[in-house]
C-alpha positions as CSV (number, residue, x, y, z in Angstrom):
1,M,-12.9,18.7,-3.4
2,Q,-10.0,21.0,-3.0
3,L,-6.4,21.1,-4.0
4,F,-4.0,23.3,-2.2
5,L,-0.9,24.8,-3.9
6,Y,1.8,25.9,-1.6
7,I,4.4,28.4,-2.7
8,Y,7.0,29.5,-0.1
9,G,9.2,32.5,-0.2
10,M,8.1,33.4,-3.7
11,K,6.5,36.6,-5.0
12,M,3.9,35.6,-7.6
13,D,3.1,38.1,-10.4
14,T,-0.1,37.9,-12.4
15,Y,1.3,35.7,-15.2
16,F,2.7,33.2,-12.7
17,I,-0.6,33.0,-10.8
18,R,-2.4,32.2,-14.1
19,I,0.0,29.4,-15.0
20,M,-0.2,27.9,-11.5
21,M,-4.0,27.9,-11.4
22,L,-4.1,26.1,-14.7
23,L,-1.9,23.5,-13.2
24,S,-3.6,23.1,-9.8
25,I,-7.3,22.4,-9.8
26,S,-9.9,20.1,-8.4
27,L,-13.2,19.4,-10.0
28,V,-16.7,18.6,-8.6
29,V,-19.2,17.6,-11.2
30,A,-22.8,16.8,-11.6
31,F,-25.4,15.5,-14.1
32,S,-29.2,14.9,-14.6
33,C,-32.4,13.5,-16.0
34,T,-36.3,12.9,-17.2
35,T,-38.5,11.0,-19.6
36,K,-41.8,11.1,-21.5
37,E,-42.1,7.4,-22.1
38,T,-43.5,6.4,-18.7
39,G,-46.5,8.7,-18.6
40,V,-44.4,11.5,-17.1
41,T,-45.2,15.0,-18.5
42,G,-44.1,18.4,-17.3
43,T,-41.4,19.1,-14.7
44,L,-40.8,16.9,-11.7
45,I,-40.2,18.6,-8.4
46,I,-37.4,17.3,-6.0
47,R,-37.9,18.6,-2.4
48,A,-34.9,18.9,-0.1
49,E,-37.1,18.2,2.9
50,D,-37.8,14.7,1.5
51,A,-34.1,14.1,0.8
52,V,-33.2,14.6,4.5
53,M,-35.9,12.4,5.9
54,P,-34.7,9.2,7.6
55,G,-34.7,6.4,4.9
56,Q,-35.1,2.7,4.6
57,V,-32.7,0.1,3.4
58,M,-33.6,-0.8,-0.2
59,K,-32.7,-4.1,-1.8
60,L,-31.1,-4.4,-5.2
61,S,-34.0,-6.8,-6.1
62,D,-36.4,-3.9,-5.7
63,I,-35.1,-2.4,-9.0
64,A,-33.0,-5.1,-10.6
65,K,-33.4,-8.5,-12.3
66,S,-29.8,-9.5,-11.9
67,V,-26.3,-8.3,-11.0
68,K,-23.2,-9.6,-12.6
69,Y,-19.7,-9.4,-11.1
70,I,-17.0,-9.3,-13.8
71,P,-13.3,-9.6,-12.7
72,L,-11.2,-7.7,-15.2
73,E,-8.2,-9.8,-16.4
74,T,-5.0,-8.9,-14.7
75,N,-1.7,-9.1,-16.5
76,Q,1.2,-6.8,-17.4
77,K,-0.7,-5.3,-20.4
78,S,-4.1,-5.0,-18.8
79,M,-3.1,-3.6,-15.4
80,L,-5.1,-0.4,-14.5
81,G,-3.9,2.7,-12.8
82,E,-6.3,5.2,-11.1
83,I,-9.6,4.8,-12.9
84,R,-11.0,8.0,-14.5
85,H,-13.9,6.8,-16.6
86,V,-15.9,3.5,-17.1
87,K,-18.1,2.6,-20.0
88,Y,-20.1,-0.5,-20.8
89,E,-21.2,-0.4,-24.5
90,H,-21.7,-2.9,-27.3
91,G,-21.0,-5.8,-24.9
92,K,-17.6,-4.5,-23.9
93,I,-16.0,-2.7,-20.9
94,Y,-13.9,0.4,-21.5
95,V,-11.8,1.8,-18.7
96,S,-9.6,4.9,-18.8
97,D,-7.0,5.7,-16.1
98,N,-4.5,8.3,-15.1
99,T,-1.9,7.0,-17.5
100,G,-3.9,8.3,-20.5
101,S,-4.8,4.7,-21.5
102,I,-8.1,3.2,-22.4
103,K,-8.2,-0.5,-21.7
104,V,-10.9,-2.6,-23.4
105,F,-12.3,-5.9,-22.0
106,D,-15.0,-8.2,-23.2
107,G,-18.3,-8.8,-21.3
108,N,-16.6,-11.5,-19.3
109,G,-13.6,-9.4,-18.3
110,K,-11.1,-10.9,-20.9
111,F,-8.6,-8.2,-21.8
112,L,-8.8,-7.3,-25.5
113,S,-6.8,-4.2,-26.3
114,S,-5.3,-0.9,-25.0
115,L,-5.2,2.5,-26.5
116,N,-2.6,5.0,-25.4
117,R,-1.8,7.8,-27.8
118,T,-0.7,10.5,-25.3
119,G,1.8,12.9,-26.7
120,R,2.3,16.0,-28.7
121,G,2.4,14.5,-32.2
122,P,-0.3,15.1,-34.8
123,E,-2.1,11.9,-34.1
124,E,-1.8,12.1,-30.3
125,Y,-4.0,13.6,-27.5
126,V,-2.6,15.6,-24.6
127,D,-4.9,14.1,-22.1
128,I,-8.3,12.3,-22.1
129,A,-11.0,14.7,-21.0
130,A,-13.7,12.3,-22.1
131,F,-14.2,9.4,-24.5
132,S,-17.0,7.3,-26.0
133,P,-17.0,3.9,-27.7
134,E,-18.3,4.0,-31.3
135,E,-19.7,1.5,-33.8
136,G,-17.2,-1.1,-35.1
137,G,-15.0,-0.9,-32.1
138,K,-13.8,2.7,-32.8
139,I,-13.1,5.0,-29.9
140,S,-13.6,8.8,-29.9
141,V,-11.4,10.8,-27.5
142,L,-11.9,14.4,-26.5
143,S,-8.6,16.0,-25.4
144,N,-8.8,18.7,-22.8
145,D,-7.5,21.2,-25.4
146,G,-10.6,20.8,-27.4
147,V,-9.6,18.4,-30.1
148,F,-11.5,15.2,-31.0
149,F,-9.5,12.2,-32.1
150,L,-11.0,9.0,-33.6
151,Y,-9.1,5.7,-33.5
152,D,-10.0,2.2,-34.9
153,E,-10.3,-0.9,-32.7
154,H,-6.6,-1.5,-33.0
155,G,-5.7,2.0,-31.9
156,N,-4.8,3.3,-35.3
157,F,-5.5,7.0,-36.0
158,I,-8.4,7.8,-38.3
159,K,-9.0,11.5,-38.0
160,K,-9.1,14.6,-35.7
161,D,-11.3,17.7,-35.5
162,E,-10.9,20.8,-33.4
163,I,-13.7,22.7,-31.7
164,N,-14.1,26.1,-33.3
165,C,-14.5,28.2,-30.2
166,Q,-13.8,31.9,-29.8
167,E,-13.1,31.8,-26.1
168,E,-9.6,31.8,-24.9
169,R,-7.6,29.4,-22.6
170,M,-10.4,26.8,-22.5
171,T,-10.1,23.5,-20.7
172,Y,-12.6,21.0,-22.0
173,W,-14.3,18.6,-19.6
174,D,-17.1,16.4,-21.1
175,Y,-19.3,15.9,-24.2
176,T,-22.3,14.0,-25.5
177,K,-23.7,13.6,-29.0
178,L,-27.1,15.1,-29.9
179,G,-28.0,13.9,-33.4
180,D,-25.5,15.5,-35.7
181,N,-24.6,18.1,-33.0
182,T,-22.3,17.8,-30.0
183,L,-22.8,19.3,-26.5
184,V,-19.5,20.1,-24.9
185,T,-18.6,21.5,-21.4
186,A,-15.5,23.5,-20.5
187,Y,-14.1,26.0,-18.1
188,N,-11.4,28.6,-18.0
189,F,-9.6,31.1,-15.7
190,T,-9.9,34.8,-16.5
191,F,-9.5,38.1,-14.6
192,K,-12.1,40.6,-13.5
193,E,-10.7,43.9,-12.2
194,D,-7.3,42.1,-11.6
195,S,-9.0,39.4,-9.6
196,P,-8.9,35.8,-10.8
197,I,-12.3,34.2,-11.6
198,V,-13.5,30.9,-13.0
199,M,-16.0,30.8,-15.9
200,N,-17.9,27.6,-16.8
201,Y,-19.3,27.1,-20.2
202,Y,-21.3,24.8,-22.4
203,F,-21.3,24.8,-26.2
204,V,-23.6,23.3,-28.7
205,C,-21.5,22.5,-31.9
206,D,-22.7,21.4,-35.4
207,D,-21.3,18.5,-37.3
208,S,-18.2,20.6,-38.3
209,L,-17.7,21.5,-34.6
210,N,-18.6,25.1,-35.1
211,V,-20.3,26.6,-32.0
212,I,-23.9,27.4,-32.8
213,S,-25.0,28.3,-29.3
214,Q,-23.4,28.6,-25.9
215,D,-23.9,29.9,-22.3
216,S,-21.7,30.5,-19.3
217,R,-21.7,30.9,-15.5
218,E,-19.3,32.7,-13.4
219,Q,-18.4,30.5,-10.5
220,E,-18.8,32.1,-7.1
221,N,-16.3,31.5,-4.3
222,A,-14.2,29.3,-6.5
223,M,-10.8,30.4,-5.1
224,R,-9.2,31.2,-1.9
225,I,-5.7,32.8,-1.6
226,S,-3.8,32.5,1.6
227,R,-0.9,34.9,2.3
228,N,2.1,34.7,4.6
229,N,3.8,38.0,5.4
230,G,2.1,39.6,2.4
231,Q,3.1,37.0,-0.1
232,I,0.9,34.4,-1.7
233,A,1.5,31.1,0.2
234,A,-1.3,28.9,-1.2
235,I,-4.0,28.9,-3.7
236,S,-7.1,26.6,-3.2
237,I,-9.4,26.1,-6.1
238,T,-12.7,24.3,-6.3
239,L,-14.4,23.9,-9.8
240,T,-18.0,23.0,-10.5
241,P,-18.4,22.9,-14.3
242,F,-21.5,22.0,-16.1
243,F,-22.2,18.3,-16.2
244,V,-24.0,16.6,-19.2
245,S,-25.4,13.2,-19.8
246,K,-27.3,11.6,-22.7
247,F,-30.8,10.4,-22.0
248,Q,-32.8,9.0,-24.9
249,N,-32.6,11.7,-27.7
250,S,-31.8,14.6,-25.4
251,A,-29.1,15.7,-23.0
252,R,-29.5,16.6,-19.4
253,L,-27.6,19.7,-18.4
254,Y,-27.0,20.9,-14.9
255,Y,-25.0,23.6,-13.3
256,P,-24.2,22.7,-9.6
257,D,-25.8,24.7,-6.8
258,R,-28.7,25.8,-9.1
259,D,-32.3,24.7,-8.8
260,T,-33.0,23.4,-12.3
261,I,-31.9,20.4,-14.4
262,F,-32.5,21.2,-18.0
263,S,-33.3,19.0,-21.0
264,L,-31.4,20.1,-24.2
265,D,-32.5,18.8,-27.6
266,Q,-30.4,18.5,-30.7
267,Y,-31.3,22.0,-31.8
268,G,-30.1,23.6,-28.6
269,T,-33.6,24.2,-27.2
270,L,-33.7,24.1,-23.4
271,S,-36.6,23.0,-21.2
272,D,-37.0,22.2,-17.6
273,A,-36.6,18.5,-16.6
274,F,-36.4,18.7,-12.8
275,V,-36.6,21.5,-10.3
276,F,-35.0,21.2,-6.9
277,D,-37.1,22.9,-4.2
278,Q,-34.7,23.6,-1.3
279,G,-37.4,25.2,0.8
280,K,-36.1,26.0,4.3
281,Y,-32.8,24.3,3.4
282,A,-32.0,26.9,0.7
283,A,-28.7,28.9,1.0
284,N,-28.4,32.5,0.5
285,K,-25.8,33.7,-2.0
286,D,-23.6,34.8,0.9
287,D,-23.9,31.5,2.6
288,I,-22.3,29.4,-0.1
289,D,-18.7,28.9,0.7
290,N,-17.0,25.8,-0.9
291,F,-14.2,26.0,1.8
292,V,-16.5,25.6,4.8
293,P,-16.5,22.0,6.2
294,S,-19.5,20.2,4.9
295,Q,-20.7,19.1,8.4
296,E,-21.0,22.8,9.3
297,R,-23.3,23.8,6.3
298,G,-27.0,24.3,7.0
299,Y,-28.2,24.1,3.4
300,V,-28.8,21.0,1.1
301,T,-27.5,20.8,-2.4
302,L,-27.9,18.4,-5.3
303,Q,-24.5,16.6,-5.9
304,P,-23.0,14.6,-8.7
305,P,-23.6,12.2,-10.2
306,F,-27.3,11.4,-10.9
307,F,-28.4,8.4,-12.9
308,E,-31.7,8.3,-14.8
309,T,-33.6,5.3,-16.2
310,D,-37.1,5.1,-17.8
311,Q,-38.6,4.4,-14.4
312,F,-36.5,6.3,-11.8
313,V,-33.6,8.6,-11.0
314,L,-30.9,8.0,-8.4
315,F,-29.9,11.2,-6.7
316,A,-27.2,12.2,-4.3
317,F,-27.5,15.3,-2.0
318,N,-25.0,17.0,0.3
319,A,-27.2,17.5,3.3
320,G,-24.5,19.2,5.5
321,K,-25.4,19.2,9.2
322,N,-28.9,18.1,8.2
323,A,-27.7,14.6,7.1
324,P,-29.9,11.9,8.7
325,E,-26.8,9.6,8.9
326,L,-23.7,11.6,9.6
327,Y,-20.9,9.2,9.1
328,Q,-17.7,10.0,10.9
329,S,-14.3,8.3,10.2
330,E,-10.8,8.7,11.5
331,K,-7.8,8.7,9.3
332,V,-4.0,8.9,9.8
333,S,-2.1,11.0,7.3
334,A,1.4,10.1,5.9
335,D,3.0,12.3,8.5
336,G,1.2,10.5,11.3
337,K,-1.4,13.1,12.1
338,E,-4.9,11.9,12.9
339,T,-7.8,13.6,11.1
340,T,-11.6,13.2,11.2
341,S,-13.6,13.2,8.1
342,Y,-17.4,13.5,7.8
343,D,-19.7,12.0,5.1
344,T,-22.7,14.3,4.9
345,Y,-24.2,12.8,1.8
346,T,-27.6,11.2,1.5
347,Y,-29.0,9.2,-1.3
348,A,-32.5,8.8,-2.8
349,L,-34.5,7.2,-5.5
350,L,-37.1,9.3,-7.4
351,E,-40.0,7.4,-8.9
352,K,-40.7,9.3,-12.1
353,K,-44.3,8.1,-12.5
354,S,-45.5,9.0,-9.0
355,G,-42.9,11.8,-8.3
356,S,-42.1,10.2,-5.0
357,L,-38.6,10.7,-3.6
358,K,-37.5,7.7,-1.4
359,P,-34.4,8.2,0.8
360,L,-32.1,5.3,1.2
361,A,-30.7,4.3,4.5
362,R,-27.2,2.9,4.3
363,P,-27.2,-0.9,4.2
364,Q,-23.9,-1.1,6.1
365,E,-22.2,1.5,8.3
366,G,-20.6,4.1,6.0
367,K,-21.6,2.2,2.8
368,K,-24.0,3.9,0.4
369,G,-26.5,2.3,-2.0
370,F,-28.6,-0.8,-2.3
371,L,-28.3,-4.0,-0.3
372,D,-27.2,-6.8,-2.7
373,D,-29.6,-9.4,-1.9
374,L,-29.2,-11.1,-5.4
375,E,-25.6,-12.3,-5.0
376,G,-24.8,-11.3,-1.4
377,G,-22.0,-8.9,-2.5
378,V,-21.1,-5.4,-1.7
379,P,-23.6,-2.5,-1.3
380,F,-24.3,-1.1,-4.8
381,W,-24.3,2.5,-6.0
382,P,-23.5,3.2,-9.6
383,T,-20.6,5.2,-11.1
384,A,-22.0,5.1,-14.6
385,I,-25.0,4.1,-16.8
386,S,-24.8,2.5,-20.2
387,S,-26.8,3.7,-23.2
388,E,-28.9,0.5,-22.8
389,G,-29.8,1.5,-19.2
390,N,-27.5,-0.8,-17.3
391,L,-26.1,0.6,-14.0
392,I,-22.3,0.1,-13.7
393,A,-20.0,0.2,-10.7
394,Y,-16.6,-1.2,-9.8
395,K,-14.9,-2.3,-6.6
396,Q,-11.3,-3.2,-5.7
397,A,-10.6,-6.9,-5.7
398,Y,-9.9,-7.1,-2.0
399,K,-13.4,-5.6,-1.2
400,I,-15.0,-8.5,-3.2
401,I,-12.9,-11.0,-1.3
402,D,-13.9,-9.4,2.0
403,A,-17.6,-9.5,1.0
404,A,-17.4,-13.2,0.2
405,L,-15.9,-13.9,3.6
406,Q,-19.0,-12.5,5.3
407,G,-21.0,-15.6,4.7
408,N,-23.8,-14.2,2.6
409,A,-22.2,-14.5,-0.8
410,S,-23.8,-16.7,-3.5
411,K,-22.0,-19.8,-4.8
412,N,-21.1,-17.9,-7.9
413,L,-19.7,-14.8,-6.1
414,S,-17.7,-17.0,-3.7
415,E,-16.1,-18.8,-6.7
416,I,-15.2,-15.5,-8.3
417,A,-13.7,-14.2,-5.0
418,S,-11.7,-17.4,-4.6
419,R,-9.9,-16.7,-7.9
420,L,-9.0,-13.1,-7.0
421,G,-5.8,-11.7,-5.7
422,E,-6.0,-8.6,-3.5
423,D,-3.9,-6.5,-5.9
424,D,-5.8,-7.7,-9.0
425,N,-7.7,-5.3,-11.3
426,P,-11.0,-4.1,-10.0
427,V,-14.2,-6.1,-10.4
428,M,-16.9,-4.5,-12.6
429,I,-20.5,-4.8,-11.4
430,V,-23.2,-4.7,-14.0
431,V,-26.9,-4.4,-13.0
432,D,-29.7,-5.4,-15.3
433,L,-32.8,-3.4,-14.3
434,K,-36.4,-4.5,-14.3
435,K,-38.4,-3.0,-17.1
């Protein structure tokens, strides 16, 4: 993704460029996976040539016991904005949005409470970089300035702790707990020989949030500056920070465009979990350009997010012009201009025991994921995974209504759709997997 900042008729000094870059960013993220409890030992190899093979439509019943559609209650207090994060833990649904709120619903979608403590006060967070539900209904929030806040189930402030980091101008992105330690990811803008660069970091912090180990990557081709008559007219920035995810007692750590997904234990020890063998679809360093249209790229990359269970991993790849199903769509912008967009992604299931990567054909034109043969609903691809291994997704209410009108919906899903309004809150989809 890219965000363009246009500055007309303005000479931008170094300080101004720094400030504007901090205000104008877009982020592309990724995460990863592995296990030792299904007979899998050593490092699994993912081959790009398998990812771009023509796939077959896979049914949700191939991996799942059941799927549950949960309409989220819609009223003035529970109305959601643009969704940022979704969690399903302790039998409850947690959703954060662009207003800085975290709305909490029970397992049937009934609205329970809302947390919004945005502000500059001592008990308030600037913004939600990430959050996690805790025992007893508590909610832990990481603000993007590196402060952890803990609130009780009623939204009352309990405490806050700041990451003790020596790096400057950090923007924090995500975290996961590793025993008594915490793995945190972040990025910042800095300058090398008067040129702006992006640095991506991960930190392992102890229980007092002191950094005990860290690493960083300089992001290549992160910025593009356009000039008009010698003056800076636009800055385009694409960020690819480290992405982390908890799996069993370890974390998976992945830096986009690299060939290894690591496993990180609570002591900060790294080991290889998965290796991505690009083979003939590898890119030379000079070939990687985040600003080249995806359909023109000849290389294949792992893309966010990935979802791991005990039995399998769900992967997404940007196959570029090698995509077996290159989906093209036409859009009309607000000013009336027609544009063409291309979906060059391909999706696959990796069976961990056999090491076999199975590409998925799209069950409907332009729709990714599994065919829902259990309830006759929308094609399913997760946006999150719970600590218990449930796959989670959400869809706008009108899409559920449309799916029910196709004639394949179960009686249960048809009844749910009949009670929905097109502008209602989204419908959560929770998949219970086969063991």
